[in-house]
C-alpha positions as CSV (number, residue, x, y, z in Angstrom):
1,X,53.6,-14.9,9.9
2,X,49.9,-14.8,8.6
3,X,48.7,-18.5,7.3
4,X,47.6,-18.5,3.5
5,X,44.3,-18.8,2.2
6,X,43.1,-22.7,2.2
7,X,39.6,-22.5,1.0
8,X,37.4,-23.0,-2.1
9,X,38.8,-22.6,-5.6
10,X,36.8,-19.5,-6.1
11,X,38.5,-17.9,-3.2
12,X,42.0,-18.8,-4.1
13,X,41.4,-17.5,-7.3
14,X,40.5,-14.5,-5.9
15,X,43.1,-13.8,-3.9
16,X,45.2,-15.1,-6.6
17,X,43.7,-12.4,-9.1
18,X,43.5,-9.7,-6.0
19,X,47.7,-10.2,-5.9
20,X,48.5,-9.3,-9.4
21,X,46.5,-6.6,-9.4
22,X,48.4,-5.4,-6.4
23,X,51.2,-5.8,-8.4
24,X,50.4,-3.7,-11.4
25,X,49.2,-1.1,-9.2
26,X,53.0,-1.1,-6.8
27,X,50.7,-2.1,-3.8
28,X,52.1,-3.9,-1.0
29,X,49.2,-4.8,0.5
30,X,45.5,-4.0,0.4
31,X,43.6,-3.3,3.9
32,X,39.7,-4.2,3.2
33,X,37.1,-3.1,5.6
34,X,33.1,-4.6,5.5
35,X,31.6,-4.3,1.8
36,X,31.7,-6.7,-1.4
37,X,35.2,-6.8,-2.0
38,X,35.3,-8.2,2.0
39,X,32.5,-10.8,1.2
40,X,34.1,-12.0,-2.3
41,X,37.2,-12.6,-0.6
42,X,36.2,-14.3,2.6
43,X,32.5,-15.4,1.7
44,X,31.2,-14.0,4.8
45,X,29.9,-10.2,5.6
46,X,30.7,-8.2,8.4
47,X,29.3,-5.3,10.2
48,X,30.0,-1.8,9.4
49,X,30.3,0.2,12.4
50,X,33.0,2.0,14.8
51,X,34.6,-1.2,15.8
52,X,37.4,-1.6,13.2
53,X,37.1,-5.0,11.1
54,X,39.3,-5.3,8.2
55,X,41.1,-7.9,6.5
56,X,44.7,-7.6,5.3
57,X,46.2,-9.0,2.1
58,X,50.0,-9.0,1.5
59,X,51.8,-10.7,-1.4
60,X,52.1,-13.7,1.2
61,X,49.9,-13.7,2.9
62,X,46.9,-12.8,5.0
63,X,45.5,-11.8,8.4
64,X,42.3,-10.0,10.0
65,X,41.9,-7.6,12.6
66,X,38.9,-8.1,14.9
67,X,37.4,-6.3,18.1
68,X,37.7,-9.1,20.8
69,X,33.9,-9.5,20.9
70,X,33.8,-10.6,17.5
71,X,36.8,-12.6,17.6
72,X,34.4,-16.0,17.5
73,X,33.0,-15.0,14.4
74,X,36.1,-15.5,12.0
75,X,38.0,-18.4,14.2
76,X,37.4,-20.5,11.5
77,X,39.3,-18.6,8.9
78,X,42.9,-20.0,8.5
79,X,44.0,-16.5,9.3
80,X,46.2,-15.0,11.8
81,X,44.3,-12.8,13.9
82,X,44.7,-9.3,15.2
83,X,42.2,-8.9,18.1
84,X,42.1,-5.5,19.7
85,X,39.9,-4.4,23.1
86,X,37.7,-1.9,23.7
87,X,40.4,0.3,25.3
88,X,42.5,-0.4,22.8
89,X,43.4,1.7,19.1
90,X,42.8,-0.6,16.6
91,X,44.5,1.6,13.8
92,X,47.5,1.7,15.9
93,X,47.5,-2.1,16.0
94,X,46.9,-2.6,12.4
95,X,50.1,0.2,11.6
96,X,52.2,-1.7,14.0
97,X,51.1,-4.9,11.9
98,X,51.9,-2.8,8.1
99,X,55.0,-1.4,9.6
100,X,56.9,-4.8,10.7
101,X,55.9,-5.9,7.6
102,X,57.7,-3.0,6.1
103,X,55.4,-1.8,3.6
104,X,55.3,1.2,2.4
105,X,52.4,1.9,-0.1
106,X,48.9,0.2,1.3
107,X,45.4,0.4,-0.9
108,X,42.4,0.6,1.3
109,X,38.8,-0.2,-0.2
110,X,36.4,2.6,-1.0
111,X,33.8,1.7,1.6
112,X,36.7,2.4,4.0
113,X,35.7,4.7,6.6
114,X,37.7,7.9,7.1
115,X,37.7,7.9,10.5
116,X,39.7,4.9,10.5
117,X,42.2,6.1,7.6
118,X,43.3,9.3,9.6
119,X,43.4,7.4,12.7
120,X,46.6,4.7,10.4
121,X,48.0,8.1,8.7
122,X,48.5,9.4,12.3
123,X,50.0,6.1,13.2
124,X,51.8,5.6,10.4
125,X,52.7,9.0,8.2
126,X,55.8,6.8,6.6
127,X,52.7,4.7,4.7
128,X,51.5,5.9,1.4
129,X,47.5,5.1,1.8
130,X,45.5,4.9,-1.8
131,X,42.0,3.8,-2.7
132,X,43.1,0.4,-4.5
133,X,41.8,-0.2,-8.2
134,X,42.8,-3.6,-7.7
135,X,39.7,-3.9,-5.1
136,X,37.3,-3.0,-7.5
137,X,39.0,-4.9,-10.8
138,X,39.3,-7.9,-9.1
139,X,35.6,-8.6,-9.0
140,X,34.8,-7.1,-12.8
141,X,35.4,-10.1,-15.0
142,X,33.1,-12.9,-13.6
143,X,33.4,-16.6,-14.0
144,X,30.6,-18.6,-15.6
145,X,29.4,-19.9,-12.5
146,X,29.2,-16.5,-11.1
147,X,27.4,-15.1,-14.3
148,X,24.7,-18.0,-14.2
149,X,24.3,-16.8,-10.3
150,X,23.6,-13.2,-11.6
151,X,21.3,-14.6,-13.9
152,X,19.3,-16.4,-11.7
153,X,18.9,-13.1,-9.6
154,X,17.8,-11.5,-12.7
155,X,15.2,-14.2,-13.2
156,X,14.1,-13.9,-9.9
157,X,14.0,-10.4,-10.4
158,X,11.8,-10.5,-13.4
159,X,8.9,-13.0,-11.8
160,X,8.8,-10.0,-8.5
161,X,7.9,-7.5,-11.9
162,X,5.7,-10.1,-13.5
163,X,3.7,-10.7,-10.2
164,X,3.6,-7.2,-9.8
165,X,1.2,-6.6,-12.7
166,X,-0.6,-9.4,-12.0
167,X,-1.6,-8.3,-8.8
168,X,-1.9,-4.5,-10.0
169,X,-4.4,-4.5,-13.0
170,X,-5.3,-1.1,-12.1
171,X,-3.0,1.6,-10.6
172,X,-5.2,4.9,-11.0
173,X,-6.0,5.7,-6.9
174,X,-3.0,3.8,-5.6
175,X,-0.3,5.9,-4.0
176,X,3.6,5.1,-4.6
177,X,4.2,4.5,-1.5
178,X,1.1,1.3,-1.7
179,X,2.9,0.3,-5.0
180,X,6.6,0.5,-3.1
181,X,5.7,-1.8,-0.3
182,X,3.6,-4.2,-3.0
183,X,7.2,-4.5,-4.4
184,X,9.3,-5.2,-1.2
185,X,6.8,-7.1,-0.1
186,X,7.4,-9.6,-3.1
187,X,11.2,-9.2,-3.2
188,X,11.1,-10.4,0.3
189,X,9.3,-13.5,-0.6
190,X,11.0,-14.1,-3.8
191,X,14.4,-14.6,-1.1
192,X,16.3,-11.3,-1.8
193,X,18.1,-9.9,1.3
194,X,18.6,-7.0,1.5
195,X,16.3,-5.3,-0.5
196,X,18.7,-2.5,-1.4
197,X,16.0,-0.1,-3.1
198,X,12.8,0.1,-4.5
199,X,12.3,3.8,-6.2
200,X,8.5,4.3,-7.7
201,X,7.8,7.6,-9.2
202,X,4.4,8.3,-10.7
203,X,3.7,11.8,-13.2
204,X,5.9,14.6,-12.7
205,X,7.7,12.6,-9.5
206,X,8.7,10.4,-12.4
207,X,11.2,13.2,-14.1
208,X,13.1,12.6,-10.5
209,X,15.3,9.8,-11.9
210,X,16.2,9.0,-8.3
211,X,12.3,9.7,-6.8
212,X,12.2,7.2,-3.5
213,X,8.5,7.2,-3.5
214,X,5.9,9.7,-1.6
215,X,1.9,9.6,-0.7
216,X,1.2,10.8,-4.3
217,X,-1.8,9.6,-5.5
218,X,-1.6,8.4,-9.3
219,X,-4.2,9.6,-11.6
220,X,-5.4,8.5,-15.0
221,X,-2.6,8.2,-17.7
222,X,0.4,8.6,-15.0
223,X,3.3,7.1,-16.4
224,X,4.8,5.2,-13.3
225,X,8.6,4.4,-13.4
226,X,9.6,1.5,-10.9
227,X,13.5,1.0,-10.3
228,X,14.4,-1.8,-8.0
229,X,17.2,-4.0,-6.7
230,X,18.5,-6.6,-4.4
231,X,20.3,-9.4,-3.7
232,X,19.5,-13.0,-4.0
233,X,22.4,-15.3,-2.4
234,X,25.1,-12.7,-2.4
235,X,24.5,-11.8,-6.2
236,X,22.3,-8.6,-7.3
237,X,20.1,-8.0,-9.5
238,X,18.5,-4.5,-10.8
239,X,15.8,-3.4,-12.8
240,X,13.3,-0.4,-14.3
241,X,10.5,-0.8,-15.9
242,X,7.9,1.6,-16.8
243,X,3.5,1.5,-16.1
244,X,1.0,3.2,-16.6
245,X,-2.4,4.1,-15.4
246,X,-4.0,3.9,-18.7
247,X,-2.5,5.0,-21.9
248,X,-0.2,7.8,-21.3
249,X,-0.2,11.0,-23.9
250,X,0.9,10.3,-27.2
251,X,4.2,12.9,-26.5
252,X,5.3,10.6,-23.9
253,X,4.8,7.2,-26.4
254,X,6.9,9.0,-29.2
255,X,9.8,9.4,-26.7
256,X,9.7,6.1,-25.0
257,X,10.0,4.7,-28.4
258,X,13.3,7.0,-28.9
259,X,14.3,5.6,-25.4
260,X,14.1,2.0,-26.7
261,X,16.3,2.9,-29.7
262,X,18.7,3.8,-27.1
263,X,18.8,1.0,-25.1
264,X,19.4,-0.9,-28.2
265,X,22.1,1.1,-29.4
266,X,23.6,0.8,-26.3
267,X,23.2,-3.2,-26.2
268,X,25.0,-3.5,-30.0
269,X,27.8,-1.4,-28.3
270,X,28.4,-3.8,-25.6
271,X,31.2,-5.9,-27.3
272,X,35.0,-7.0,-25.9
273,X,37.4,-4.3,-26.4
274,X,35.3,-1.0,-26.5
275,X,35.9,1.5,-24.2
276,X,32.7,1.6,-21.3
277,X,32.8,4.8,-22.2
278,X,31.5,4.2,-25.9
279,X,27.8,2.3,-24.8
280,X,27.0,6.2,-22.7
281,X,28.0,7.4,-25.7
282,X,25.8,5.3,-28.2
283,X,22.8,6.2,-26.0
284,X,23.4,9.5,-25.6
285,X,23.3,10.2,-29.6
286,X,20.4,8.4,-30.3
287,X,19.1,10.9,-27.8
288,X,20.8,13.9,-28.6
289,X,19.6,13.4,-32.2
290,X,15.7,12.9,-30.9
291,X,16.2,16.7,-29.3
292,X,16.1,14.6,-25.5
293,X,20.4,15.0,-25.0
294,X,19.6,17.5,-22.0
295,X,17.0,15.6,-20.7
296,X,19.6,12.2,-19.8
297,X,21.0,13.5,-16.9
298,X,22.7,10.0,-15.6
299,X,25.6,7.5,-16.8
300,X,24.0,4.7,-19.4
301,X,25.3,2.1,-16.7
302,X,27.2,0.5,-14.1
303,X,28.4,-3.0,-13.3
304,X,26.6,-5.3,-10.7
305,X,27.9,-8.3,-9.1
306,X,28.5,-8.2,-5.4
307,X,27.5,-5.0,-5.2
308,X,24.8,-3.4,-6.7
309,X,27.2,-1.1,-8.3
310,X,30.7,-1.5,-9.4
311,X,33.0,-1.6,-12.5
312,X,32.8,-1.1,-14.8
313,X,30.7,1.8,-15.3
314,X,29.6,2.6,-18.4
315,X,30.1,6.5,-18.3
316,X,31.8,9.5,-20.3
317,X,35.5,9.3,-19.7
318,X,35.8,5.9,-18.8
319,X,39.1,4.6,-19.9
320,X,38.7,1.1,-18.8
321,X,38.1,-1.7,-21.8
322,X,35.1,-4.1,-22.0
323,X,35.8,-7.8,-21.5
324,X,33.8,-11.1,-22.0
325,X,32.6,-11.7,-18.5
326,X,31.7,-8.4,-17.4
327,X,27.9,-7.8,-16.1
328,X,26.5,-4.5,-16.2
329,X,23.4,-2.7,-16.3
330,X,21.9,-1.1,-19.6
331,X,19.6,2.1,-18.7
332,X,19.1,5.2,-20.5
333,X,16.5,7.8,-19.3
334,X,14.5,11.0,-20.2
335,X,13.6,12.9,-17.9
336,X,11.4,16.7,-18.3
337,X,11.1,18.5,-15.0
338,X,7.2,19.2,-14.2
339,X,5.8,16.9,-16.9
340,X,7.3,13.2,-16.8
341,X,10.2,11.1,-17.2
342,X,11.3,7.3,-18.2
343,X,13.7,5.0,-17.9
344,X,14.3,1.5,-18.5
345,X,17.1,-0.7,-17.5
346,X,18.4,-4.6,-18.3
347,X,21.3,-6.5,-16.3
348,X,23.4,-7.2,-19.7
349,X,26.4,-9.9,-19.6
350,X,29.5,-9.7,-22.1
351,X,30.1,-13.1,-23.2
352,X,32.2,-14.6,-26.2
353,X,29.2,-14.6,-28.2
354,X,28.2,-11.1,-27.6
355,X,26.1,-9.4,-25.2
356,X,23.5,-11.2,-23.7
357,X,20.1,-9.8,-22.0
358,X,19.9,-11.3,-18.2
359,X,16.3,-9.8,-17.8
360,X,13.6,-11.1,-20.1
361,X,10.7,-9.3,-19.1
362,X,8.9,-7.0,-21.9
363,X,11.0,-3.8,-22.1
364,X,7.1,-2.0,-23.5
365,X,5.3,-0.1,-21.1
366,X,2.7,-2.3,-19.2
367,X,-0.8,-0.3,-19.3
368,X,-2.7,-1.0,-16.3
369,X,-5.4,1.3,-15.8
């Protein structure tokens, strides 16, 4: 029998909430491989490699399966440890544990490798394996302390943007890759580890919502869309702002005014009890009325916390209802292929007093010359 988790109050609360959700989902256990859920439950990360490492949580106890060479990394945890050797099949050992406990419905985290899952299905065909919504939903409501940690991360990433603008009063003749490198250096200096992504798109490249940067040389009048994210002390920050090499064309400025209106409509729709689809619909209505409906090609937002993208997803069709403690992005965009694109993103915390922007940098276009 594995030993109960006897760690901090926040860890105990996470396990309690997970087990509540497991009951609602009729899961006898969850198997949690490396990822945000693993970190959230154990307070440490694990490498995602060909060597199986996973936390196993039942309604009464918990265990961890690890390769022998990694066992010393987890020996401090008050868990039963299932150690496997290099010549052994860890999925067989894991399935033996599950079967010995009489488990028939087992959830896994979304990051779990399909190769491991296929092995488990072969060894235990009597067990029904499924992606566990419980592992997403256990993190969807943040505690006040967690919201504060996310606010600190947002404040730090705001500082990166402000310093970037101060360091680059002129953008003309710079390349996207140069700007990306400058932002990366500032994020690393600010303590973001890992830096999740840095997307810099200028001119026509800004019309691709996930343009990762290139050797394109910025010209006078080009808009420059900068989207970047990273983790600070295990909590993610994410933002997107628009700069320009001199004053953009009037049609761009007019569209940007519509974009800000759409973002504000989204912000005002983020309220307790509202379907997570409603903020997306609010942004889409504004953009459609202005003739940009087809130019908005992605959801309006995603949750953020231990992972850069997590529940709640603000997207059409979502049946999840927003609640106090949820933290999410608000990032409508307009993309006209062959011309230009734009996106502005804030992280928003839903509090008992309503939505609060965690990012505080100016949402206006930063005209840099």
